[in-house]
PyMOL Python script that loads the backbone (N, CA, C, O; Angstrom):
from pymol import cmd

cmd.read_pdbstr("""\
ATOM      1  N   MET A   1    -104.369-134.046 -87.345  1.00  0.00           N
ATOM      2  CA  MET A   1    -103.870-132.351 -86.319  1.00  0.00           C
ATOM      3  C   MET A   1    -104.251-131.557 -87.930  1.00  0.00           C
ATOM      4  O   MET A   1    -103.902-131.682 -89.104  1.00  0.00           O
ATOM      5  N   SER A   2    -105.172-130.707 -87.123  1.00  0.00           N
ATOM      6  CA  SER A   2    -105.597-129.519 -88.059  1.00  0.00           C
ATOM      7  C   SER A   2    -104.953-128.132 -88.308  1.00  0.00           C
ATOM      8  O   SER A   2    -104.533-127.259 -87.549  1.00  0.00           O
ATOM      9  N   GLY A   3    -105.033-128.257 -89.685  1.00  0.00           N
ATOM     10  CA  GLY A   3    -103.864-126.416 -89.481  1.00  0.00           C
ATOM     11  C   GLY A   3    -104.651-125.254 -89.567  1.00  0.00           C
ATOM     12  O   GLY A   3    -104.469-124.461 -90.490  1.00  0.00           O
ATOM     13  N   ILE A   4    -105.900-124.984 -88.308  1.00  0.00           N
ATOM     14  CA  ILE A   4    -106.634-124.371 -88.362  1.00  0.00           C
ATOM     15  C   ILE A   4    -107.128-124.179 -86.532  1.00  0.00           C
ATOM     16  O   ILE A   4    -108.010-124.796 -85.936  1.00  0.00           O
ATOM     17  N   ALA A   5    -106.312-123.246 -86.070  1.00  0.00           N
ATOM     18  CA  ALA A   5    -106.193-123.844 -84.666  1.00  0.00           C
ATOM     19  C   ALA A   5    -107.307-122.497 -84.039  1.00  0.00           C
ATOM     20  O   ALA A   5    -107.308-121.408 -84.613  1.00  0.00           O
ATOM     21  N   PRO A   6    -108.248-122.776 -82.761  1.00  0.00           N
ATOM     22  CA  PRO A   6    -109.182-122.159 -82.773  1.00  0.00           C
ATOM     23  C   PRO A   6    -109.385-120.903 -82.142  1.00  0.00           C
ATOM     24  O   PRO A   6    -110.495-120.855 -81.612  1.00  0.00           O
ATOM     25  N   ILE A   7    -108.607-119.708 -81.988  1.00  0.00           N
ATOM     26  CA  ILE A   7    -108.140-117.962 -81.076  1.00  0.00           C
ATOM     27  C   ILE A   7    -109.879-117.953 -80.492  1.00  0.00           C
ATOM     28  O   ILE A   7    -111.024-117.722 -80.880  1.00  0.00           O
ATOM     29  N   HIS A   8    -108.975-118.451 -79.110  1.00  0.00           N
ATOM     30  CA  HIS A   8    -109.272-117.726 -77.686  1.00  0.00           C
ATOM     31  C   HIS A   8    -109.095-116.925 -77.008  1.00  0.00           C
ATOM     32  O   HIS A   8    -109.033-116.897 -75.778  1.00  0.00           O
ATOM     33  N   ASN A   9    -108.959-115.919 -78.018  1.00  0.00           N
ATOM     34  CA  ASN A   9    -108.486-114.183 -77.839  1.00  0.00           C
ATOM     35  C   ASN A   9    -109.649-113.381 -78.058  1.00  0.00           C
ATOM     36  O   ASN A   9    -109.795-112.706 -79.077  1.00  0.00           O
ATOM     37  N   TRP A  10    -110.908-113.467 -76.650  1.00  0.00           N
ATOM     38  CA  TRP A  10    -112.500-113.106 -76.868  1.00  0.00           C
ATOM     39  C   TRP A  10    -112.436-111.486 -77.028  1.00  0.00           C
ATOM     40  O   TRP A  10    -113.512-110.942 -77.277  1.00  0.00           O
ATOM     41  N   GLN A  11    -111.365-110.721 -76.917  1.00  0.00           N
ATOM     42  CA  GLN A  11    -111.462-109.291 -76.901  1.00  0.00           C
ATOM     43  C   GLN A  11    -111.283-108.945 -78.688  1.00  0.00           C
ATOM     44  O   GLN A  11    -112.013-108.208 -79.351  1.00  0.00           O
ATOM     45  N   ALA A  12    -109.603-110.044 -79.364  1.00  0.00           N
ATOM     46  CA  ALA A  12    -109.504-110.084 -79.974  1.00  0.00           C
ATOM     47  C   ALA A  12    -111.070-109.864 -81.309  1.00  0.00           C
ATOM     48  O   ALA A  12    -111.567-109.011 -82.045  1.00  0.00           O
ATOM     49  N   LYS A  13    -111.182-110.734 -81.052  1.00  0.00           N
ATOM     50  CA  LYS A  13    -112.843-111.126 -82.084  1.00  0.00           C
ATOM     51  C   LYS A  13    -113.953-110.481 -81.571  1.00  0.00           C
ATOM     52  O   LYS A  13    -114.968-110.923 -82.109  1.00  0.00           O
ATOM     53  N   PHE A  14    -114.204-109.546 -80.684  1.00  0.00           N
ATOM     54  CA  PHE A  14    -115.190-108.803 -80.585  1.00  0.00           C
ATOM     55  C   PHE A  14    -114.541-107.384 -80.813  1.00  0.00           C
ATOM     56  O   PHE A  14    -115.382-106.486 -80.867  1.00  0.00           O
ATOM     57  N   ALA A  15    -113.319-107.013 -80.950  1.00  0.00           N
ATOM     58  CA  ALA A  15    -112.910-105.608 -81.228  1.00  0.00           C
ATOM     59  C   ALA A  15    -112.837-106.285 -82.746  1.00  0.00           C
ATOM     60  O   ALA A  15    -113.522-105.566 -83.473  1.00  0.00           O
ATOM     61  N   TRP A  16    -112.417-107.106 -83.312  1.00  0.00           N
ATOM     62  CA  TRP A  16    -112.362-107.349 -84.522  1.00  0.00           C
ATOM     63  C   TRP A  16    -114.362-106.789 -85.092  1.00  0.00           C
ATOM     64  O   TRP A  16    -114.658-106.004 -85.993  1.00  0.00           O
ATOM     65  N   ALA A  17    -115.293-107.535 -84.188  1.00  0.00           N
ATOM     66  CA  ALA A  17    -117.051-106.926 -84.701  1.00  0.00           C
ATOM     67  C   ALA A  17    -116.958-106.184 -84.963  1.00  0.00           C
ATOM     68  O   ALA A  17    -117.083-105.851 -86.141  1.00  0.00           O
ATOM     69  N   CYS A  18    -116.611-105.273 -83.818  1.00  0.00           N
ATOM     70  CA  CYS A  18    -116.873-103.855 -84.189  1.00  0.00           C
ATOM     71  C   CYS A  18    -116.414-103.191 -84.675  1.00  0.00           C
ATOM     72  O   CYS A  18    -117.053-102.184 -84.981  1.00  0.00           O
ATOM     73  N   ALA A  19    -115.134-103.294 -85.034  1.00  0.00           N
ATOM     74  CA  ALA A  19    -115.030-102.822 -86.619  1.00  0.00           C
ATOM     75  C   ALA A  19    -115.477-103.033 -88.119  1.00  0.00           C
ATOM     76  O   ALA A  19    -115.469-102.193 -89.019  1.00  0.00           O
ATOM     77  N   SER A  20    -115.898-104.445 -88.177  1.00  0.00           N
ATOM     78  CA  SER A  20    -116.824-104.311 -89.584  1.00  0.00           C
ATOM     79  C   SER A  20    -118.113-103.685 -89.142  1.00  0.00           C
ATOM     80  O   SER A  20    -118.384-102.533 -89.482  1.00  0.00           O
ATOM     81  N   TRP A  21    -118.810-104.307 -88.495  1.00  0.00           N
ATOM     82  CA  TRP A  21    -119.971-103.418 -87.687  1.00  0.00           C
ATOM     83  C   TRP A  21    -120.084-101.911 -88.076  1.00  0.00           C
ATOM     84  O   TRP A  21    -121.100-101.415 -88.564  1.00  0.00           O
ATOM     85  N   GLY A  22    -118.936-101.243 -87.810  1.00  0.00           N
ATOM     86  CA  GLY A  22    -117.824-100.099 -87.383  1.00  0.00           C
ATOM     87  C   GLY A  22    -118.340 -98.935 -89.052  1.00  0.00           C
ATOM     88  O   GLY A  22    -118.299 -97.720 -89.245  1.00  0.00           O
ATOM     89  N   LEU A  23    -118.784-100.139 -89.933  1.00  0.00           N
ATOM     90  CA  LEU A  23    -118.767 -99.255 -91.183  1.00  0.00           C
ATOM     91  C   LEU A  23    -120.035 -98.138 -91.830  1.00  0.00           C
ATOM     92  O   LEU A  23    -120.404 -97.411 -92.752  1.00  0.00           O
ATOM     93  N   ILE A  24    -120.330 -98.772 -90.350  1.00  0.00           N
ATOM     94  CA  ILE A  24    -122.314 -98.080 -90.693  1.00  0.00           C
ATOM     95  C   ILE A  24    -121.936 -96.606 -90.240  1.00  0.00           C
ATOM     96  O   ILE A  24    -121.161 -96.508 -89.289  1.00  0.00           O
ATOM     97  N   PRO A  25    -122.451 -95.371 -90.881  1.00  0.00           N
ATOM     98  CA  PRO A  25    -122.059 -94.506 -90.515  1.00  0.00           C
ATOM     99  C   PRO A  25    -122.797 -93.873 -89.295  1.00  0.00           C
ATOM    100  O   PRO A  25    -123.943 -94.248 -89.044  1.00  0.00           O
ATOM    101  N   ILE A  26    -122.176 -92.917 -88.518  1.00  0.00           N
ATOM    102  CA  ILE A  26    -122.112 -92.198 -87.566  1.00  0.00           C
ATOM    103  C   ILE A  26    -122.086 -93.635 -86.047  1.00  0.00           C
ATOM    104  O   ILE A  26    -121.388 -93.548 -85.037  1.00  0.00           O
ATOM    105  N   VAL A  27    -123.095 -94.842 -86.396  1.00  0.00           N
ATOM    106  CA  VAL A  27    -122.701 -95.810 -85.340  1.00  0.00           C
ATOM    107  C   VAL A  27    -120.738 -95.853 -85.150  1.00  0.00           C
ATOM    108  O   VAL A  27    -120.066 -95.355 -84.247  1.00  0.00           O
ATOM    109  N   GLY A  28    -120.380 -96.461 -86.098  1.00  0.00           N
ATOM    110  CA  GLY A  28    -119.521 -96.537 -86.224  1.00  0.00           C
ATOM    111  C   GLY A  28    -118.372 -95.808 -85.506  1.00  0.00           C
ATOM    112  O   GLY A  28    -117.332 -96.255 -85.022  1.00  0.00           O
ATOM    113  N   PHE A  29    -118.934 -94.367 -85.586  1.00  0.00           N
ATOM    114  CA  PHE A  29    -117.908 -93.944 -84.673  1.00  0.00           C
ATOM    115  C   PHE A  29    -117.862 -94.513 -83.048  1.00  0.00           C
ATOM    116  O   PHE A  29    -116.673 -94.510 -82.727  1.00  0.00           O
ATOM    117  N   PHE A  30    -118.819 -95.063 -81.755  1.00  0.00           N
ATOM    118  CA  PHE A  30    -118.994 -95.803 -81.136  1.00  0.00           C
ATOM    119  C   PHE A  30    -118.446 -97.119 -80.875  1.00  0.00           C
ATOM    120  O   PHE A  30    -117.827 -97.426 -79.856  1.00  0.00           O
ATOM    121  N   LEU A  31    -118.754 -98.004 -82.018  1.00  0.00           N
ATOM    122  CA  LEU A  31    -117.826 -99.411 -82.697  1.00  0.00           C
ATOM    123  C   LEU A  31    -116.304 -98.844 -82.686  1.00  0.00           C
ATOM    124  O   LEU A  31    -115.493 -99.422 -81.963  1.00  0.00           O
ATOM    125  N   GLY A  32    -115.919 -97.807 -83.411  1.00  0.00           N
ATOM    126  CA  GLY A  32    -114.659 -97.850 -83.616  1.00  0.00           C
ATOM    127  C   GLY A  32    -113.782 -97.370 -81.967  1.00  0.00           C
ATOM    128  O   GLY A  32    -112.710 -97.679 -81.446  1.00  0.00           O
ATOM    129  N   ILE A  33    -114.688 -96.672 -81.677  1.00  0.00           N
ATOM    130  CA  ILE A  33    -114.296 -96.697 -80.182  1.00  0.00           C
ATOM    131  C   ILE A  33    -113.258 -98.480 -79.271  1.00  0.00           C
ATOM    132  O   ILE A  33    -112.210 -98.929 -78.806  1.00  0.00           O
ATOM    133  N   LEU A  34    -114.690 -98.730 -79.614  1.00  0.00           N
ATOM    134  CA  LEU A  34    -114.526-100.045 -78.872  1.00  0.00           C
ATOM    135  C   LEU A  34    -113.790-101.207 -79.365  1.00  0.00           C
ATOM    136  O   LEU A  34    -113.158-102.030 -78.703  1.00  0.00           O
ATOM    137  N   ALA A  35    -114.023-101.132 -81.022  1.00  0.00           N
ATOM    138  CA  ALA A  35    -113.000-102.058 -81.662  1.00  0.00           C
ATOM    139  C   ALA A  35    -111.499-101.332 -81.529  1.00  0.00           C
ATOM    140  O   ALA A  35    -110.480-101.982 -81.762  1.00  0.00           O
ATOM    141  N   LEU A  36    -111.450 -99.747 -81.082  1.00  0.00           N
ATOM    142  CA  LEU A  36    -109.647 -99.313 -81.392  1.00  0.00           C
ATOM    143  C   LEU A  36    -109.188-100.071 -79.271  1.00  0.00           C
ATOM    144  O   LEU A  36    -108.159-100.543 -78.786  1.00  0.00           O
ATOM    145  N   ILE A  37    -110.126 -99.882 -78.876  1.00  0.00           N
ATOM    146  CA  ILE A  37    -110.267-100.332 -77.008  1.00  0.00           C
ATOM    147  C   ILE A  37    -109.409-101.791 -77.239  1.00  0.00           C
ATOM    148  O   ILE A  37    -108.254-102.211 -77.152  1.00  0.00           O
ATOM    149  N   PHE A  38    -110.864-102.302 -77.618  1.00  0.00           N
ATOM    150  CA  PHE A  38    -110.570-104.014 -77.499  1.00  0.00           C
ATOM    151  C   PHE A  38    -109.629-104.248 -78.561  1.00  0.00           C
ATOM    152  O   PHE A  38    -108.749-105.016 -78.174  1.00  0.00           O
ATOM    153  N   GLY A  39    -109.519-103.973 -79.445  1.00  0.00           N
ATOM    154  CA  GLY A  39    -108.454-104.184 -80.276  1.00  0.00           C
ATOM    155  C   GLY A  39    -106.802-103.814 -79.123  1.00  0.00           C
ATOM    156  O   GLY A  39    -106.140-104.782 -78.749  1.00  0.00           O
ATOM    157  N   LEU A  40    -106.586-103.080 -78.918  1.00  0.00           N
ATOM    158  CA  LEU A  40    -105.201-102.988 -78.026  1.00  0.00           C
ATOM    159  C   LEU A  40    -105.316-103.966 -76.416  1.00  0.00           C
ATOM    160  O   LEU A  40    -104.406-104.436 -75.733  1.00  0.00           O
ATOM    161  N   ILE A  41    -106.549-103.997 -76.252  1.00  0.00           N
ATOM    162  CA  ILE A  41    -106.537-105.710 -74.990  1.00  0.00           C
ATOM    163  C   ILE A  41    -105.922-106.635 -75.819  1.00  0.00           C
ATOM    164  O   ILE A  41    -104.732-106.948 -75.810  1.00  0.00           O
ATOM    165  N   GLY A  42    -106.910-107.105 -76.622  1.00  0.00           N
ATOM    166  CA  GLY A  42    -106.462-108.495 -77.697  1.00  0.00           C
ATOM    167  C   GLY A  42    -104.638-108.464 -77.754  1.00  0.00           C
ATOM    168  O   GLY A  42    -103.744-109.258 -77.462  1.00  0.00           O
ATOM    169  N   TRP A  43    -104.727-106.908 -78.367  1.00  0.00           N
ATOM    170  CA  TRP A  43    -103.206-107.625 -78.716  1.00  0.00           C
ATOM    171  C   TRP A  43    -102.198-107.681 -77.422  1.00  0.00           C
ATOM    172  O   TRP A  43    -101.114-108.256 -77.521  1.00  0.00           O
ATOM    173  N   ARG A  44    -102.584-107.100 -76.293  1.00  0.00           N
ATOM    174  CA  ARG A  44    -102.016-107.062 -75.116  1.00  0.00           C
ATOM    175  C   ARG A  44    -101.180-108.717 -74.977  1.00  0.00           C
ATOM    176  O   ARG A  44    -100.069-109.223 -74.819  1.00  0.00           O
ATOM    177  N   ARG A  45    -102.974-109.141 -75.211  1.00  0.00           N
ATOM    178  CA  ARG A  45    -102.776-110.250 -74.366  1.00  0.00           C
ATOM    179  C   ARG A  45    -102.577-111.048 -75.319  1.00  0.00           C
ATOM    180  O   ARG A  45    -102.290-112.110 -74.769  1.00  0.00           O
ATOM    181  N   VAL A  46    -102.553-111.196 -76.453  1.00  0.00           N
ATOM    182  CA  VAL A  46    -101.222-111.864 -77.615  1.00  0.00           C
ATOM    183  C   VAL A  46    -100.258-112.322 -77.254  1.00  0.00           C
ATOM    184  O   VAL A  46     -99.826-113.472 -77.173  1.00  0.00           O
ATOM    185  N   TRP A  47     -99.680-110.778 -76.882  1.00  0.00           N
ATOM    186  CA  TRP A  47     -98.360-110.882 -76.073  1.00  0.00           C
ATOM    187  C   TRP A  47     -97.722-111.561 -75.113  1.00  0.00           C
ATOM    188  O   TRP A  47     -96.580-111.999 -74.978  1.00  0.00           O
ATOM    189  N   ARG A  48     -98.776-111.555 -74.427  1.00  0.00           N
ATOM    190  CA  ARG A  48     -99.178-112.564 -72.792  1.00  0.00           C
ATOM    191  C   ARG A  48     -98.389-113.869 -73.223  1.00  0.00           C
ATOM    192  O   ARG A  48     -97.316-114.468 -73.279  1.00  0.00           O
ATOM    193  N   ARG A  49     -99.552-113.850 -73.448  1.00  0.00           N
ATOM    194  CA  ARG A  49    -100.252-115.633 -73.977  1.00  0.00           C
ATOM    195  C   ARG A  49    -100.031-115.783 -75.414  1.00  0.00           C
ATOM    196  O   ARG A  49    -101.030-115.677 -76.125  1.00  0.00           O
ATOM    197  N   PRO A  50     -98.978-115.996 -75.934  1.00  0.00           N
ATOM    198  CA  PRO A  50     -99.184-115.964 -77.835  1.00  0.00           C
ATOM    199  C   PRO A  50    -100.377-117.729 -78.653  1.00  0.00           C
ATOM    200  O   PRO A  50    -100.745-118.180 -79.738  1.00  0.00           O
ATOM    201  N   GLU A  51    -100.462-118.016 -77.272  1.00  0.00           N
ATOM    202  CA  GLU A  51    -101.086-119.438 -77.736  1.00  0.00           C
ATOM    203  C   GLU A  51    -102.234-119.513 -77.802  1.00  0.00           C
ATOM    204  O   GLU A  51    -102.889-120.492 -78.162  1.00  0.00           O
ATOM    205  N   ASP A  52    -102.844-117.855 -77.252  1.00  0.00           N
ATOM    206  CA  ASP A  52    -104.280-117.786 -77.632  1.00  0.00           C
ATOM    207  C   ASP A  52    -104.655-117.419 -79.386  1.00  0.00           C
ATOM    208  O   ASP A  52    -105.744-117.548 -79.945  1.00  0.00           O
ATOM    209  N   LEU A  53    -103.535-117.004 -79.889  1.00  0.00           N
ATOM    210  CA  LEU A  53    -104.100-116.364 -81.269  1.00  0.00           C
ATOM    211  C   LEU A  53    -105.015-114.834 -81.130  1.00  0.00           C
ATOM    212  O   LEU A  53    -105.351-114.040 -80.251  1.00  0.00           O
ATOM    213  N   GLY A  54    -105.159-115.035 -82.687  1.00  0.00           N
ATOM    214  CA  GLY A  54    -105.299-113.487 -82.369  1.00  0.00           C
ATOM    215  C   GLY A  54    -105.083-112.380 -82.381  1.00  0.00           C
ATOM    216  O   GLY A  54    -105.623-111.441 -81.796  1.00  0.00           O
ATOM    217  N   ILE A  55    -103.924-112.459 -83.347  1.00  0.00           N
ATOM    218  CA  ILE A  55    -102.993-111.063 -83.245  1.00  0.00           C
ATOM    219  C   ILE A  55    -103.492-110.942 -85.673  1.00  0.00           C
ATOM    220  O   ILE A  55    -102.637-111.047 -86.552  1.00  0.00           O
ATOM    221  N   ARG A  56    -103.771-110.901 -85.715  1.00  0.00           N
ATOM    222  CA  ARG A  56    -104.342-110.785 -87.151  1.00  0.00           C
ATOM    223  C   ARG A  56    -105.933-109.659 -86.762  1.00  0.00           C
ATOM    224  O   ARG A  56    -106.132-108.693 -87.498  1.00  0.00           O
ATOM    225  N   HIS A  57    -106.923-109.955 -85.571  1.00  0.00           N
ATOM    226  CA  HIS A  57    -108.185-109.164 -85.561  1.00  0.00           C
ATOM    227  C   HIS A  57    -107.956-108.458 -84.710  1.00  0.00           C
ATOM    228  O   HIS A  57    -108.853-107.617 -84.643  1.00  0.00           O
ATOM    229  N   ALA A  58    -106.688-108.217 -83.458  1.00  0.00           N
ATOM    230  CA  ALA A  58    -106.407-107.413 -82.484  1.00  0.00           C
ATOM    231  C   ALA A  58    -105.844-106.363 -83.382  1.00  0.00           C
ATOM    232  O   ALA A  58    -106.192-105.216 -83.098  1.00  0.00           O
ATOM    233  N   VAL A  59    -104.771-106.558 -84.759  1.00  0.00           N
ATOM    234  CA  VAL A  59    -104.072-105.069 -85.588  1.00  0.00           C
ATOM    235  C   VAL A  59    -105.180-104.865 -86.262  1.00  0.00           C
ATOM    236  O   VAL A  59    -105.437-103.664 -86.180  1.00  0.00           O
ATOM    237  N   GLY A  60    -106.295-105.643 -87.144  1.00  0.00           N
ATOM    238  CA  GLY A  60    -107.481-105.329 -87.860  1.00  0.00           C
ATOM    239  C   GLY A  60    -108.112-104.438 -86.931  1.00  0.00           C
ATOM    240  O   GLY A  60    -108.147-103.209 -87.004  1.00  0.00           O
ATOM    241  N   ALA A  61    -108.434-104.922 -86.355  1.00  0.00           N
ATOM    242  CA  ALA A  61    -109.184-103.563 -85.731  1.00  0.00           C
ATOM    243  C   ALA A  61    -109.187-102.484 -85.022  1.00  0.00           C
ATOM    244  O   ALA A  61    -110.089-101.713 -84.695  1.00  0.00           O
ATOM    245  N   ILE A  62    -107.516-102.530 -84.721  1.00  0.00           N
ATOM    246  CA  ILE A  62    -106.854-101.413 -84.066  1.00  0.00           C
ATOM    247  C   ILE A  62    -106.933-100.525 -85.580  1.00  0.00           C
ATOM    248  O   ILE A  62    -107.100 -99.318 -85.410  1.00  0.00           O
ATOM    249  N   ILE A  63    -106.853-100.883 -86.718  1.00  0.00           N
ATOM    250  CA  ILE A  63    -106.262-100.449 -87.764  1.00  0.00           C
ATOM    251  C   ILE A  63    -108.042 -99.254 -88.303  1.00  0.00           C
ATOM    252  O   ILE A  63    -108.182 -98.073 -88.620  1.00  0.00           O
ATOM    253  N   MET A  64    -108.978-100.389 -88.140  1.00  0.00           N
ATOM    254  CA  MET A  64    -110.476 -99.723 -88.366  1.00  0.00           C
ATOM    255  C   MET A  64    -110.360 -99.229 -87.421  1.00  0.00           C
ATOM    256  O   MET A  64    -110.390 -98.003 -87.528  1.00  0.00           O
ATOM    257  N   GLY A  65    -110.310 -99.371 -87.046  1.00  0.00           N
ATOM    258  CA  GLY A  65    -111.568 -98.455 -85.413  1.00  0.00           C
ATOM    259  C   GLY A  65    -110.968 -97.491 -85.638  1.00  0.00           C
ATOM    260  O   GLY A  65    -111.714 -96.536 -85.855  1.00  0.00           O
ATOM    261  N   ALA A  66    -108.773 -97.023 -85.756  1.00  0.00           N
ATOM    262  CA  ALA A  66    -109.109 -95.329 -85.131  1.00  0.00           C
ATOM    263  C   ALA A  66    -109.719 -95.317 -87.469  1.00  0.00           C
ATOM    264  O   ALA A  66    -110.375 -94.279 -87.549  1.00  0.00           O
ATOM    265  N   ILE A  67    -109.702 -95.724 -88.371  1.00  0.00           N
ATOM    266  CA  ILE A  67    -110.454 -95.214 -89.213  1.00  0.00           C
ATOM    267  C   ILE A  67    -111.462 -94.638 -89.184  1.00  0.00           C
ATOM    268  O   ILE A  67    -111.894 -93.558 -89.585  1.00  0.00           O
ATOM    269  N   GLU A  68    -112.030 -96.004 -88.330  1.00  0.00           N
ATOM    270  CA  GLU A  68    -113.507 -95.125 -88.352  1.00  0.00           C
ATOM    271  C   GLU A  68    -114.011 -94.348 -87.762  1.00  0.00           C
ATOM    272  O   GLU A  68    -115.070 -93.793 -88.056  1.00  0.00           O
ATOM    273  N   ILE A  69    -113.170 -94.119 -86.571  1.00  0.00           N
ATOM    274  CA  ILE A  69    -113.377 -92.311 -85.807  1.00  0.00           C
ATOM    275  C   ILE A  69    -112.871 -91.506 -86.564  1.00  0.00           C
ATOM    276  O   ILE A  69    -113.768 -90.752 -86.941  1.00  0.00           O
ATOM    277  N   VAL A  70    -111.814 -91.206 -87.058  1.00  0.00           N
ATOM    278  CA  VAL A  70    -111.557 -90.202 -88.151  1.00  0.00           C
ATOM    279  C   VAL A  70    -112.362 -89.929 -89.535  1.00  0.00           C
ATOM    280  O   VAL A  70    -112.371 -88.854 -90.133  1.00  0.00           O
ATOM    281  N   VAL A  71    -112.970 -90.997 -89.887  1.00  0.00           N
ATOM    282  CA  VAL A  71    -113.707 -90.755 -91.174  1.00  0.00           C
ATOM    283  C   VAL A  71    -115.474 -90.052 -90.920  1.00  0.00           C
ATOM    284  O   VAL A  71    -116.227 -89.305 -91.545  1.00  0.00           O
ATOM    285  N   ASN A  72    -115.514 -91.092 -89.181  1.00  0.00           N
ATOM    286  CA  ASN A  72    -116.969 -90.402 -89.054  1.00  0.00           C
ATOM    287  C   ASN A  72    -117.268 -89.182 -87.953  1.00  0.00           C
ATOM    288  O   ASN A  72    -118.423 -88.875 -87.658  1.00  0.00           O
ATOM    289  N   VAL A  73    -115.964 -88.440 -87.311  1.00  0.00           N
ATOM    290  CA  VAL A  73    -115.560 -87.523 -87.202  1.00  0.00           C
ATOM    291  C   VAL A  73    -115.562 -86.280 -88.165  1.00  0.00           C
ATOM    292  O   VAL A  73    -116.054 -85.207 -87.814  1.00  0.00           O
ATOM    293  N   VAL A  74    -115.076 -86.449 -89.211  1.00  0.00           N
ATOM    294  CA  VAL A  74    -114.980 -85.563 -90.150  1.00  0.00           C
ATOM    295  C   VAL A  74    -116.061 -85.355 -91.182  1.00  0.00           C
ATOM    296  O   VAL A  74    -116.402 -84.345 -91.798  1.00  0.00           O
ATOM    297  N   GLY A  75    -116.643 -86.999 -91.201  1.00  0.00           N
ATOM    298  CA  GLY A  75    -117.979 -86.775 -92.338  1.00  0.00           C
ATOM    299  C   GLY A  75    -118.988 -85.634 -91.221  1.00  0.00           C
ATOM    300  O   GLY A  75    -119.201 -84.434 -91.391  1.00  0.00           O
ATOM    301  N   THR A  76    -119.509 -86.624 -89.976  1.00  0.00           N
ATOM    302  CA  THR A  76    -120.524 -85.625 -89.186  1.00  0.00           C
ATOM    303  C   THR A  76    -120.129 -84.384 -89.711  1.00  0.00           C
ATOM    304  O   THR A  76    -120.935 -83.902 -90.506  1.00  0.00           O
ATOM    305  N   THR A  77    -118.396 -83.272 -89.331  1.00  0.00           N
ATOM    306  CA  THR A  77    -118.557 -82.367 -89.249  1.00  0.00           C
ATOM    307  C   THR A  77    -118.542 -81.702 -90.735  1.00  0.00           C
ATOM    308  O   THR A  77    -118.300 -80.502 -90.608  1.00  0.00           O
ATOM    309  N   PHE A  78    -118.706 -82.041 -92.010  1.00  0.00           N
ATOM    310  CA  PHE A  78    -119.327 -81.793 -93.244  1.00  0.00           C
ATOM    311  C   PHE A  78    -120.783 -81.534 -93.615  1.00  0.00           C
ATOM    312  O   PHE A  78    -121.299 -80.624 -94.266  1.00  0.00           O
ATOM    313  N   ILE A  79    -121.323 -82.671 -92.970  1.00  0.00           N
ATOM    314  CA  ILE A  79    -122.670 -83.074 -92.662  1.00  0.00           C
ATOM    315  C   ILE A  79    -123.600 -81.767 -91.734  1.00  0.00           C
ATOM    316  O   ILE A  79    -124.750 -81.434 -92.021  1.00  0.00           O
ATOM    317  N   ALA A  80    -122.659 -81.091 -90.442  1.00  0.00           N
ATOM    318  CA  ALA A  80    -122.821 -80.095 -89.857  1.00  0.00           C
ATOM    319  C   ALA A  80    -123.497 -79.276 -90.572  1.00  0.00           C
ATOM    320  O   ALA A  80    -124.663 -78.998 -90.849  1.00  0.00           O
ATOM    321  N   ILE A  81    -121.356 -78.645 -91.024  1.00  0.00           N
ATOM    322  CA  ILE A  81    -121.578 -77.724 -91.923  1.00  0.00           C
ATOM    323  C   ILE A  81    -122.865 -77.482 -93.183  1.00  0.00           C
ATOM    324  O   ILE A  81    -123.515 -76.472 -93.450  1.00  0.00           O
ATOM    325  N   GLY A  82    -122.885 -78.548 -93.649  1.00  0.00           N
ATOM    326  CA  GLY A  82    -124.133 -78.567 -95.277  1.00  0.00           C
ATOM    327  C   GLY A  82    -125.093 -78.100 -94.535  1.00  0.00           C
ATOM    328  O   GLY A  82    -125.871 -77.341 -95.112  1.00  0.00           O
ATOM    329  N   VAL A  83    -125.291 -78.326 -93.388  1.00  0.00           N
ATOM    330  CA  VAL A  83    -126.902 -77.707 -93.124  1.00  0.00           C
ATOM    331  C   VAL A  83    -126.673 -76.522 -92.124  1.00  0.00           C
ATOM    332  O   VAL A  83    -127.549 -75.671 -91.975  1.00  0.00           O
ATOM    333  N   ILE A  84    -125.545 -76.478 -91.471  1.00  0.00           N
ATOM    334  CA  ILE A  84    -125.784 -74.381 -91.417  1.00  0.00           C
ATOM    335  C   ILE A  84    -125.153 -74.154 -92.399  1.00  0.00           C
ATOM    336  O   ILE A  84    -124.448 -73.357 -91.779  1.00  0.00           O
ATOM    337  N   GLU A  85    -124.691 -74.112 -93.510  1.00  0.00           N
ATOM    338  CA  GLU A  85    -124.775 -73.369 -95.015  1.00  0.00           C
ATOM    339  C   GLU A  85    -126.236 -73.931 -95.788  1.00  0.00           C
ATOM    340  O   GLU A  85    -126.114 -74.041 -97.008  1.00  0.00           O
ATOM    341  N   LEU A  86    -127.476 -74.265 -95.274  1.00  0.00           N
ATOM    342  CA  LEU A  86    -128.131 -74.244 -96.078  1.00  0.00           C
ATOM    343  C   LEU A  86    -129.527 -73.785 -95.355  1.00  0.00           C
ATOM    344  O   LEU A  86    -130.634 -73.836 -95.890  1.00  0.00           O
ATOM    345  N   ARG A  87    -129.279 -73.378 -94.176  1.00  0.00           N
ATOM    346  CA  ARG A  87    -129.970 -72.077 -93.128  1.00  0.00           C
ATOM    347  C   ARG A  87    -130.119 -71.540 -93.548  1.00  0.00           C
ATOM    348  O   ARG A  87    -131.290 -71.268 -93.813  1.00  0.00           O
ATOM    349  N   ARG A  88    -128.581 -70.493 -94.277  1.00  0.00           N
ATOM    350  CA  ARG A  88    -128.200 -69.059 -94.011  1.00  0.00           C
ATOM    351  C   ARG A  88    -129.217 -68.954 -95.136  1.00  0.00           C
ATOM    352  O   ARG A  88    -129.525 -67.852 -95.589  1.00  0.00           O
TER     353      ARG A  88
END
""", "prot")
cmd.dss("prot")
cmd.show_as("cartoon", "prot")
cmd.util.cbc("prot")
cmd.orient("prot")
């Protein structure tokens, strides 16, 4: 008997992959949105079918996705403000 069970919750795994790649600036905004959406879908799937596992992937993707969205919006705003100030 193995201690590692396969995770059949592809939504949670996809969300975690998006959250991991979402650390790339600018692209992270769109991947953060995908991570948040698929993380929520994956979390819902875990509550409906607990045998699919993936709760850690889903929750991690939700948290990371939300952080990536905020950081990318704030960072892009600061960059835009800096560019506008340089042109003056």
